[in-house]
Biopython code that builds the backbone (N, CA, C, O; Angstrom):
import numpy as np
from Bio.PDB.StructureBuilder import StructureBuilder

atoms = [
    (1, "MET", "N", (-3.749, -14.138, -2.050)),
    (1, "MET", "CA", (-4.502, -13.730, -0.900)),
    (1, "MET", "C", (-4.397, -12.217, -0.780)),
    (1, "MET", "O", (-3.346, -11.631, -1.038)),
    (2, "ALA", "N", (-5.492, -11.600, -0.389)),
    (2, "ALA", "CA", (-5.501, -10.160, -0.151)),
    (2, "ALA", "C", (-6.251, -9.889, 1.140)),
    (2, "ALA", "O", (-7.285, -10.500, 1.410)),
    (3, "ASN", "N", (-5.729, -8.979, 1.925)),
    (3, "ASN", "CA", (-6.458, -8.465, 3.085)),
    (3, "ASN", "C", (-7.047, -7.130, 2.668)),
    (3, "ASN", "O", (-6.337, -6.271, 2.145)),
    (4, "TYR", "N", (-8.333, -6.952, 2.894)),
    (4, "TYR", "CA", (-9.014, -5.763, 2.391)),
    (4, "TYR", "C", (-10.091, -5.284, 3.354)),
    (4, "TYR", "O", (-10.532, -6.012, 4.244)),
    (5, "LYS", "N", (-10.500, -4.037, 3.146)),
    (5, "LYS", "CA", (-11.705, -3.461, 3.734)),
    (5, "LYS", "C", (-12.471, -2.847, 2.575)),
    (5, "LYS", "O", (-11.879, -2.208, 1.705)),
    (6, "SER", "N", (-13.770, -3.035, 2.559)),
    (6, "SER", "CA", (-14.590, -2.449, 1.504)),
    (6, "SER", "C", (-15.899, -1.979, 2.109)),
    (6, "SER", "O", (-16.570, -2.737, 2.811)),
    (7, "SER", "N", (-16.265, -0.738, 1.843)),
    (7, "SER", "CA", (-17.512, -0.220, 2.398)),
    (7, "SER", "C", (-18.724, -0.623, 1.560)),
    (7, "SER", "O", (-19.863, -0.373, 1.954)),
    (8, "ALA", "N", (-18.481, -1.247, 0.405)),
    (8, "ALA", "CA", (-19.557, -1.755, -0.450)),
    (8, "ALA", "C", (-19.084, -3.065, -1.072)),
    (8, "ALA", "O", (-17.889, -3.243, -1.308)),
    (9, "ALA", "N", (-20.000, -3.971, -1.336)),
    (9, "ALA", "CA", (-19.644, -5.248, -1.966)),
    (9, "ALA", "C", (-19.051, -4.994, -3.350)),
    (9, "ALA", "O", (-19.523, -4.125, -4.084)),
    (10, "GLN", "N", (-18.014, -5.757, -3.703)),
    (10, "GLN", "CA", (-17.343, -5.616, -4.996)),
    (10, "GLN", "C", (-17.333, -6.972, -5.696)),
    (10, "GLN", "O", (-17.012, -7.989, -5.081)),
    (11, "THR", "N", (-17.684, -6.987, -6.975)),
    (11, "THR", "CA", (-17.714, -8.211, -7.766)),
    (11, "THR", "C", (-16.445, -8.314, -8.607)),
    (11, "THR", "O", (-16.161, -7.434, -9.420)),
    (12, "ASN", "N", (-15.690, -9.381, -8.411)),
    (12, "ASN", "CA", (-14.450, -9.645, -9.162)),
    (12, "ASN", "C", (-13.550, -8.408, -9.265)),
    (12, "ASN", "O", (-13.271, -7.949, -10.373)),
    (13, "PRO", "N", (-13.095, -7.866, -8.143)),
    (13, "PRO", "CA", (-12.308, -6.632, -8.196)),
    (13, "PRO", "C", (-10.845, -6.807, -8.610)),
    (13, "PRO", "O", (-10.171, -5.817, -8.892)),
    (14, "ILE", "N", (-10.340, -8.048, -8.653)),
    (14, "ILE", "CA", (-8.930, -8.263, -8.998)),
    (14, "ILE", "C", (-8.838, -8.972, -10.346)),
    (14, "ILE", "O", (-9.547, -9.945, -10.600)),
    (15, "SER", "N", (-7.952, -8.467, -11.206)),
    (15, "SER", "CA", (-7.698, -9.113, -12.493)),
    (15, "SER", "C", (-6.196, -9.092, -12.762)),
    (15, "SER", "O", (-5.443, -8.387, -12.090)),
    (16, "TYR", "N", (-5.771, -9.878, -13.757)),
    (16, "TYR", "CA", (-4.347, -9.949, -14.080)),
    (16, "TYR", "C", (-4.140, -9.994, -15.587)),
    (16, "TYR", "O", (-5.028, -10.384, -16.344)),
    (17, "ALA", "N", (-2.938, -9.584, -16.004)),
    (17, "ALA", "CA", (-2.501, -9.687, -17.397)),
    (17, "ALA", "C", (-1.084, -10.248, -17.379)),
    (17, "ALA", "O", (-0.323, -10.013, -16.441)),
    (18, "LEU", "N", (-0.744, -10.984, -18.418)),
    (18, "LEU", "CA", (0.547, -11.672, -18.467)),
    (18, "LEU", "C", (1.475, -11.078, -19.515)),
    (18, "LEU", "O", (1.032, -10.604, -20.561)),
    (19, "ASP", "N", (2.754, -11.110, -19.221)),
    (19, "ASP", "CA", (3.826, -10.784, -20.161)),
    (19, "ASP", "C", (3.679, -9.422, -20.838)),
    (19, "ASP", "O", (3.914, -9.295, -22.039)),
    (20, "GLY", "N", (3.295, -8.417, -20.077)),
    (20, "GLY", "CA", (3.252, -7.047, -20.581)),
    (20, "GLY", "C", (2.093, -6.731, -21.502)),
    (20, "GLY", "O", (2.039, -5.639, -22.067)),
    (21, "ASP", "N", (1.171, -7.651, -21.667)),
    (21, "ASP", "CA", (0.017, -7.420, -22.542)),
    (21, "ASP", "C", (-0.953, -6.475, -21.844)),
    (21, "ASP", "O", (-1.533, -6.827, -20.817)),
    (22, "ASP", "N", (-1.134, -5.267, -22.400)),
    (22, "ASP", "CA", (-2.009, -4.294, -21.753)),
    (22, "ASP", "C", (-3.257, -3.962, -22.575)),
    (22, "ASP", "O", (-3.926, -2.961, -22.319)),
    (23, "ARG", "N", (-3.562, -4.798, -23.555)),
    (23, "ARG", "CA", (-4.803, -4.593, -24.300)),
    (23, "ARG", "C", (-5.984, -4.762, -23.348)),
    (23, "ARG", "O", (-5.892, -5.549, -22.405)),
    (24, "PRO", "N", (-7.076, -4.060, -23.560)),
    (24, "PRO", "CA", (-8.221, -4.178, -22.652)),
    (24, "PRO", "C", (-8.725, -5.608, -22.485)),
    (24, "PRO", "O", (-9.154, -5.983, -21.394)),
    (25, "ASN", "N", (-8.681, -6.412, -23.545)),
    (25, "ASN", "CA", (-9.186, -7.790, -23.445)),
    (25, "ASN", "C", (-8.129, -8.759, -22.918)),
    (25, "ASN", "O", (-8.400, -9.956, -22.812)),
    (26, "ALA", "N", (-6.925, -8.270, -22.584)),
    (26, "ALA", "CA", (-5.866, -9.141, -22.058)),
    (26, "ALA", "C", (-6.046, -9.423, -20.575)),
    (26, "ALA", "O", (-5.442, -10.357, -20.048)),
    (27, "TRP", "N", (-6.861, -8.635, -19.900)),
    (27, "TRP", "CA", (-7.054, -8.788, -18.458)),
    (27, "TRP", "C", (-8.031, -9.919, -18.176)),
    (27, "TRP", "O", (-9.095, -10.001, -18.790)),
    (28, "THR", "N", (-7.661, -10.793, -17.240)),
    (28, "THR", "CA", (-8.492, -11.915, -16.827)),
    (28, "THR", "C", (-8.928, -11.694, -15.391)),
    (28, "THR", "O", (-8.092, -11.493, -14.509)),
    (29, "ALA", "N", (-10.223, -11.730, -15.152)),
    (29, "ALA", "CA", (-10.742, -11.535, -13.793)),
    (29, "ALA", "C", (-10.433, -12.751, -12.938)),
    (29, "ALA", "O", (-10.578, -13.890, -13.383)),
    (30, "ILE", "N", (-10.005, -12.502, -11.708)),
    (30, "ILE", "CA", (-9.843, -13.562, -10.724)),
    (30, "ILE", "C", (-11.193, -13.706, -10.036)),
    (30, "ILE", "O", (-11.678, -12.765, -9.409)),
    (31, "THR", "N", (-11.793, -14.871, -10.151)),
    (31, "THR", "CA", (-13.136, -15.082, -9.627)),
    (31, "THR", "C", (-13.157, -14.953, -8.115)),
    (31, "THR", "O", (-12.407, -15.628, -7.411)),
    (32, "GLY", "N", (-14.011, -14.094, -7.632)),
    (32, "GLY", "CA", (-14.169, -13.893, -6.196)),
    (32, "GLY", "C", (-14.586, -12.471, -5.900)),
    (32, "GLY", "O", (-14.192, -11.540, -6.602)),
    (33, "ASN", "N", (-15.369, -12.307, -4.878)),
    (33, "ASN", "CA", (-15.928, -11.005, -4.538)),
    (33, "ASN", "C", (-15.420, -10.509, -3.196)),
    (33, "ASN", "O", (-15.032, -11.302, -2.337)),
    (34, "PHE", "N", (-15.424, -9.194, -3.019)),
    (34, "PHE", "CA", (-15.136, -8.578, -1.732)),
    (34, "PHE", "C", (-16.474, -8.278, -1.072)),
    (34, "PHE", "O", (-17.366, -7.704, -1.697)),
    (35, "ASP", "N", (-16.612, -8.664, 0.184)),
    (35, "ASP", "CA", (-17.814, -8.342, 0.951)),
    (35, "ASP", "C", (-17.694, -6.938, 1.514)),
    (35, "ASP", "O", (-16.592, -6.411, 1.669)),
    (36, "ALA", "N", (-18.826, -6.340, 1.817)),
    (36, "ALA", "CA", (-18.833, -5.038, 2.490)),
    (36, "ALA", "C", (-18.533, -5.285, 3.961)),
    (36, "ALA", "O", (-19.375, -5.799, 4.697)),
    (37, "GLU", "N", (-17.342, -4.920, 4.380)),
    (37, "GLU", "CA", (-16.903, -5.148, 5.761)),
    (37, "GLU", "C", (-16.189, -3.910, 6.275)),
    (37, "GLU", "O", (-15.441, -3.272, 5.534)),
    (38, "GLY", "N", (-16.410, -3.571, 7.521)),
    (38, "GLY", "CA", (-15.736, -2.438, 8.140)),
    (38, "GLY", "C", (-14.449, -2.827, 8.832)),
    (38, "GLY", "O", (-13.781, -1.980, 9.425)),
    (39, "PHE", "N", (-14.091, -4.105, 8.764)),
    (39, "PHE", "CA", (-12.859, -4.589, 9.375)),
    (39, "PHE", "C", (-12.082, -5.376, 8.324)),
    (39, "PHE", "O", (-12.627, -5.717, 7.274)),
    (40, "TRP", "N", (-10.807, -5.667, 8.603)),
    (40, "TRP", "CA", (-9.975, -6.368, 7.621)),
    (40, "TRP", "C", (-10.510, -7.774, 7.378)),
    (40, "TRP", "O", (-10.750, -8.539, 8.313)),
    (41, "GLU", "N", (-10.686, -8.088, 6.118)),
    (41, "GLU", "CA", (-11.228, -9.370, 5.675)),
    (41, "GLU", "C", (-10.189, -10.026, 4.762)),
    (41, "GLU", "O", (-9.392, -9.328, 4.137)),
    (42, "GLU", "N", (-10.191, -11.352, 4.680)),
    (42, "GLU", "CA", (-9.251, -12.070, 3.823)),
    (42, "GLU", "C", (-9.959, -12.580, 2.572)),
    (42, "GLU", "O", (-11.009, -13.216, 2.657)),
    (43, "PHE", "N", (-9.377, -12.294, 1.418)),
    (43, "PHE", "CA", (-9.858, -12.794, 0.130)),
    (43, "PHE", "C", (-8.864, -13.855, -0.326)),
    (43, "PHE", "O", (-7.674, -13.572, -0.465)),
    (44, "LEU", "N", (-9.339, -15.061, -0.556)),
    (44, "LEU", "CA", (-8.477, -16.151, -0.993)),
    (44, "LEU", "C", (-9.050, -16.734, -2.278)),
    (44, "LEU", "O", (-10.161, -17.263, -2.282)),
    (45, "ALA", "N", (-8.297, -16.639, -3.358)),
    (45, "ALA", "CA", (-8.755, -17.146, -4.654)),
    (45, "ALA", "C", (-8.372, -18.615, -4.800)),
    (45, "ALA", "O", (-7.446, -19.090, -4.142)),
    (46, "GLN", "N", (-9.078, -19.321, -5.652)),
    (46, "GLN", "CA", (-8.744, -20.712, -5.953)),
    (46, "GLN", "C", (-7.453, -20.740, -6.763)),
    (46, "GLN", "O", (-7.321, -19.987, -7.728)),
    (47, "PRO", "N", (-6.498, -21.591, -6.392)),
    (47, "PRO", "CA", (-5.227, -21.636, -7.118)),
    (47, "PRO", "C", (-5.410, -22.036, -8.582)),
    (47, "PRO", "O", (-6.136, -22.979, -8.895)),
    (48, "THR", "N", (-4.752, -21.318, -9.450)),
    (48, "THR", "CA", (-4.700, -21.622, -10.871)),
    (48, "THR", "C", (-3.276, -21.359, -11.329)),
    (48, "THR", "O", (-2.761, -20.260, -11.123)),
    (49, "SER", "N", (-2.639, -22.322, -11.933)),
    (49, "SER", "CA", (-1.260, -22.140, -12.396)),
    (49, "SER", "C", (-1.243, -21.640, -13.827)),
    (49, "SER", "O", (-2.120, -21.975, -14.624)),
    (50, "PHE", "N", (-0.247, -20.843, -14.144)),
    (50, "PHE", "CA", (-0.040, -20.381, -15.508)),
    (50, "PHE", "C", (1.431, -20.034, -15.664)),
    (50, "PHE", "O", (2.119, -19.746, -14.685)),
    (51, "GLU", "N", (1.904, -20.066, -16.901)),
    (51, "GLU", "CA", (3.296, -19.736, -17.189)),
    (51, "GLU", "C", (3.367, -18.319, -17.728)),
    (51, "GLU", "O", (2.540, -17.907, -18.541)),
    (52, "CYS", "N", (4.377, -17.572, -17.262)),
    (52, "CYS", "CA", (4.566, -16.213, -17.753)),
    (52, "CYS", "C", (5.940, -15.716, -17.344)),
    (52, "CYS", "O", (6.606, -16.309, -16.495)),
    (53, "LYS", "N", (6.356, -14.615, -17.964)),
    (53, "LYS", "CA", (7.593, -13.945, -17.561)),
    (53, "LYS", "C", (7.272, -12.789, -16.628)),
    (53, "LYS", "O", (8.024, -12.518, -15.691)),
    (54, "THR", "N", (6.162, -12.108, -16.876)),
    (54, "THR", "CA", (5.739, -11.013, -16.004)),
    (54, "THR", "C", (4.253, -11.145, -15.702)),
    (54, "THR", "O", (3.487, -11.722, -16.474)),
    (55, "LEU", "N", (3.875, -10.599, -14.569)),
    (55, "LEU", "CA", (2.482, -10.633, -14.117)),
    (55, "LEU", "C", (2.096, -9.232, -13.671)),
    (55, "LEU", "O", (2.802, -8.614, -12.874)),
    (56, "ARG", "N", (0.978, -8.730, -14.180)),
    (56, "ARG", "CA", (0.454, -7.431, -13.761)),
    (56, "ARG", "C", (-0.878, -7.670, -13.077)),
    (56, "ARG", "O", (-1.704, -8.443, -13.561)),
    (57, "LEU", "N", (-1.083, -7.005, -11.949)),
    (57, "LEU", "CA", (-2.347, -7.092, -11.224)),
    (57, "LEU", "C", (-3.071, -5.761, -11.302)),
    (57, "LEU", "O", (-2.454, -4.696, -11.304)),
    (58, "ARG", "N", (-4.379, -5.843, -11.365)),
    (58, "ARG", "CA", (-5.209, -4.640, -11.358)),
    (58, "ARG", "C", (-6.297, -4.851, -10.315)),
    (58, "ARG", "O", (-7.022, -5.845, -10.347)),
    (59, "ILE", "N", (-6.400, -3.909, -9.398)),
    (59, "ILE", "CA", (-7.447, -3.942, -8.377)),
    (59, "ILE", "C", (-8.326, -2.724, -8.607)),
    (59, "ILE", "O", (-7.857, -1.587, -8.570)),
    (60, "THR", "N", (-9.608, -2.978, -8.846)),
    (60, "THR", "CA", (-10.528, -1.892, -9.171)),
    (60, "THR", "C", (-11.709, -1.877, -8.211)),
    (60, "THR", "O", (-11.908, -2.803, -7.424)),
    (61, "ASN", "N", (-12.466, -0.830, -8.294)),
    (61, "ASN", "CA", (-13.729, -0.697, -7.579)),
    (61, "ASN", "C", (-14.817, -0.801, -8.654)),
    (61, "ASN", "O", (-15.352, 0.220, -9.085)),
    (62, "PRO", "N", (-15.152, -2.022, -9.092)),
    (62, "PRO", "CA", (-16.030, -2.189, -10.253)),
    (62, "PRO", "C", (-17.440, -1.648, -10.065)),
    (62, "PRO", "O", (-18.106, -1.327, -11.049)),
    (63, "THR", "N", (-17.904, -1.540, -8.843)),
    (63, "THR", "CA", (-19.251, -1.016, -8.631)),
    (63, "THR", "C", (-19.254, 0.497, -8.543)),
    (63, "THR", "O", (-20.319, 1.114, -8.538)),
    (64, "ALA", "N", (-18.066, 1.109, -8.473)),
    (64, "ALA", "CA", (-17.921, 2.562, -8.307)),
    (64, "ALA", "C", (-18.676, 3.046, -7.077)),
    (64, "ALA", "O", (-19.137, 4.186, -7.026)),
    (65, "ALA", "N", (-18.796, 2.170, -6.091)),
    (65, "ALA", "CA", (-19.497, 2.521, -4.852)),
    (65, "ALA", "C", (-18.558, 2.317, -3.676)),
    (65, "ALA", "O", (-17.751, 1.387, -3.670)),
    (66, "GLY", "N", (-18.665, 3.175, -2.696)),
    (66, "GLY", "CA", (-17.906, 3.002, -1.467)),
    (66, "GLY", "C", (-16.410, 3.166, -1.652)),
    (66, "GLY", "O", (-15.941, 3.687, -2.663)),
    (67, "THR", "N", (-15.675, 2.708, -0.651)),
    (67, "THR", "CA", (-14.216, 2.779, -0.679)),
    (67, "THR", "C", (-13.643, 1.376, -0.552)),
    (67, "THR", "O", (-14.279, 0.472, -0.010)),
    (68, "LEU", "N", (-12.442, 1.217, -1.056)),
    (68, "LEU", "CA", (-11.761, -0.069, -1.058)),
    (68, "LEU", "C", (-10.338, 0.154, -0.567)),
    (68, "LEU", "O", (-9.625, 1.005, -1.100)),
    (69, "GLU", "N", (-9.915, -0.607, 0.451)),
    (69, "GLU", "CA", (-8.558, -0.519, 0.986)),
    (69, "GLU", "C", (-7.914, -1.898, 0.915)),
    (69, "GLU", "O", (-8.538, -2.904, 1.249)),
    (70, "ILE", "N", (-6.649, -1.933, 0.474)),
    (70, "ILE", "CA", (-5.875, -3.173, 0.441)),
    (70, "ILE", "C", (-4.748, -3.027, 1.451)),
    (70, "ILE", "O", (-4.001, -2.049, 1.411)),
    (71, "ASN", "N", (-4.621, -3.986, 2.354)),
    (71, "ASN", "CA", (-3.570, -3.955, 3.362)),
    (71, "ASN", "C", (-2.403, -4.850, 2.976)),
    (71, "ASN", "O", (-1.247, -4.493, 3.200)),
    (72, "GLU", "N", (-2.694, -6.009, 2.398)),
    (72, "GLU", "CA", (-1.648, -6.979, 2.088)),
    (72, "GLU", "C", (-2.063, -7.777, 0.860)),
    (72, "GLU", "O", (-3.239, -8.094, 0.678)),
    (73, "LEU", "N", (-1.085, -8.097, 0.022)),
    (73, "LEU", "CA", (-1.322, -8.896, -1.170)),
    (73, "LEU", "C", (-0.221, -9.946, -1.234)),
    (73, "LEU", "O", (0.961, -9.603, -1.207)),
    (74, "VAL", "N", (-0.594, -11.222, -1.317)),
    (74, "VAL", "CA", (0.372, -12.319, -1.330)),
    (74, "VAL", "C", (0.189, -13.116, -2.618)),
    (74, "VAL", "O", (-0.930, -13.480, -2.981)),
    (75, "ILE", "N", (1.296, -13.381, -3.299)),
    (75, "ILE", "CA", (1.280, -14.198, -4.516)),
    (75, "ILE", "C", (2.241, -15.356, -4.293)),
    (75, "ILE", "O", (3.406, -15.148, -3.956)),
    (76, "ARG", "N", (1.754, -16.562, -4.480)),
    (76, "ARG", "CA", (2.631, -17.736, -4.366)),
    (76, "ARG", "C", (3.370, -17.946, -5.677)),
    (76, "ARG", "O", (2.793, -17.819, -6.758)),
    (77, "HIS", "N", (4.640, -18.266, -5.570)),
    (77, "HIS", "CA", (5.475, -18.498, -6.744)),
    (77, "HIS", "C", (6.229, -19.800, -6.544)),
    (77, "HIS", "O", (6.836, -20.010, -5.493)),
    (78, "ASP", "N", (6.200, -20.668, -7.529)),
    (78, "ASP", "CA", (6.915, -21.939, -7.472)),
    (78, "ASP", "C", (8.137, -21.840, -8.383)),
    (78, "ASP", "O", (7.999, -21.980, -9.598)),
    (79, "PRO", "N", (9.332, -21.601, -7.829)),
    (79, "PRO", "CA", (10.514, -21.423, -8.674)),
    (79, "PRO", "C", (10.972, -22.704, -9.373)),
    (79, "PRO", "O", (11.729, -22.630, -10.340)),
    (80, "GLN", "N", (10.539, -23.855, -8.916)),
    (80, "GLN", "CA", (10.950, -25.109, -9.550)),
    (80, "GLN", "C", (10.413, -25.225, -10.967)),
    (80, "GLN", "O", (11.122, -25.670, -11.869)),
    (81, "THR", "N", (9.171, -24.829, -11.165)),
    (81, "THR", "CA", (8.570, -24.941, -12.489)),
    (81, "THR", "C", (8.477, -23.593, -13.187)),
    (81, "THR", "O", (8.058, -23.519, -14.341)),
    (82, "LEU", "N", (8.866, -22.526, -12.492)),
    (82, "LEU", "CA", (8.767, -21.169, -13.012)),
    (82, "LEU", "C", (7.345, -20.826, -13.417)),
    (82, "LEU", "O", (7.125, -20.124, -14.404)),
    (83, "LYS", "N", (6.388, -21.319, -12.659)),
    (83, "LYS", "CA", (4.986, -20.994, -12.875)),
    (83, "LYS", "C", (4.518, -20.131, -11.716)),
    (83, "LYS", "O", (4.957, -20.307, -10.579)),
    (84, "LEU", "N", (3.635, -19.207, -12.009)),
    (84, "LEU", "CA", (3.031, -18.375, -10.976)),
    (84, "LEU", "C", (1.620, -18.856, -10.731)),
    (84, "LEU", "O", (0.944, -19.324, -11.648)),
    (85, "SER", "N", (1.182, -18.742, -9.506)),
    (85, "SER", "CA", (-0.215, -19.021, -9.210)),
    (85, "SER", "C", (-0.709, -17.964, -8.250)),
    (85, "SER", "O", (0.049, -17.490, -7.404)),
    (86, "TYR", "N", (-1.956, -17.591, -8.370)),
    (86, "TYR", "CA", (-2.520, -16.648, -7.417)),
    (86, "TYR", "C", (-3.344, -17.435, -6.425)),
    (86, "TYR", "O", (-3.895, -18.487, -6.750)),
    (87, "SER", "N", (-3.422, -16.933, -5.249)),
    (87, "SER", "CA", (-4.193, -17.627, -4.218)),
    (87, "SER", "C", (-4.865, -16.633, -3.307)),
    (87, "SER", "O", (-5.563, -17.025, -2.372)),
]
sb = StructureBuilder()
sb.init_structure("model")
sb.init_model(0)
sb.init_chain("A")
sb.init_seg("    ")
for serial, (resi, resn, name, xyz) in enumerate(atoms, 1):
    if name == "N":
        sb.init_residue(resn, " ", resi, " ")
    sb.init_atom(name, np.array(xyz, "f"), 0.0, 1.0, " ", f" {name:<3s}", serial, name[0])
structure = sb.get_structure()
């Protein structure tokens, strides 16, 4: 989950890479868009589980338009199975 403000609509602005892989094609987009809102909005992604030792997040302004602010970012972690999921 992310709380955000965006002055322009953004398509798939959040992506992730696993286990230190920083190759350009290692990043996977989290499906979901940011709406153009002047107030704090909540972005909630569909849960998907995956196994990893490390998780890197990238938040971009893919349209190169407007401004983008992130207030809060929440990642759910299940220590029983040692799997991470984004939501």
